[in-house]
N, C-alpha and C positions, 0 to 999 in steps of 0.2 A: 504494500500500500504506500502511496506517496506521502512523505512527511512534509508538512509545511515548512517553509524557510523560517528558521528560528528567529532571525532578525525581523522579518516581516511580522511574525507572530507577536513580537514585543512592540512593534510599531502600531499595531491595530488600535490600542487604546488612545494613542495620540491622534491617529487619523480620525477616530470617532469624535474626539474633542474638537478637532478642526471642523468636522461636519456640523456638529452642534453649534459651534461659534458662528460659522458662516450662515447657517440657517437662521439663527437669531438676528445677525446683522442684516441679512436680506429682508427679513420681516420688518426690522426697524426702518430700512430704506423705503419700503413700500407702505409702511403704516398699517400692516396687517400680517397675520401669521402666514408662513409659507412652509411647505413640506421639504424635508431633506432631499427629496427626489426632484425638486424644482431644477429646471435647466440652468438658471443663473447660479444656484447654490452649487450644483455639480461642477460647473465651469470654474467657479472661484476655488473650490476645494482642489480641483486638478492643478490650478495655478500655484496654490500654496504648496501642495505636495511636490510638484515638480521643482519649485524654487528651493524648497527646504529638504527635499528627499535625501540628497547625498549627505548633508549635515546630520539629519536624523539617523541615517544608517551608520555613519561613523561613530556617533555617540553611543548607539546601541552596541556596536562592536567593542568600543572601549569599555562599556559597562560589563559586557560578557567576559572580556579578557580579565578585568579586575576580579570578577566573581570566580573565574577559574583559578586565578592566582591565589585568591583567598582560600579556596578549597585545597589547593596544593599545600599552602602553609598550615592548614588544619591537619592534614594527613601527616606532614612532617613533624608537627608538634606532638601528635599521638604516637608516632613511631618509637621515640625513646621509652615511653611507657610500656610498649609491647616488648621491646628488647629486654627491659628489666624483668618482666614477668617470665620471659623465656629463660633468662639467666638464673633465676631463683629456682 
């Protein structure tokens, strides 16, 4: 089965926030509520995501690398405990 891109998976909440913000802004421009599926909202969301997409992806990759490094540090910190129990 196809696994979704882990970076894209982490970006989805941010993209959902962009959709919500642009929906609200378009409603304010028109003076009435609009749907997230409105053509103007979709176009603006595409503009924002295209403009910021690379930056968003790089930030997620940095976050993922930091998390992976943190996990490595945790494993290394536990390793001396395991060595002591083996030696005893």
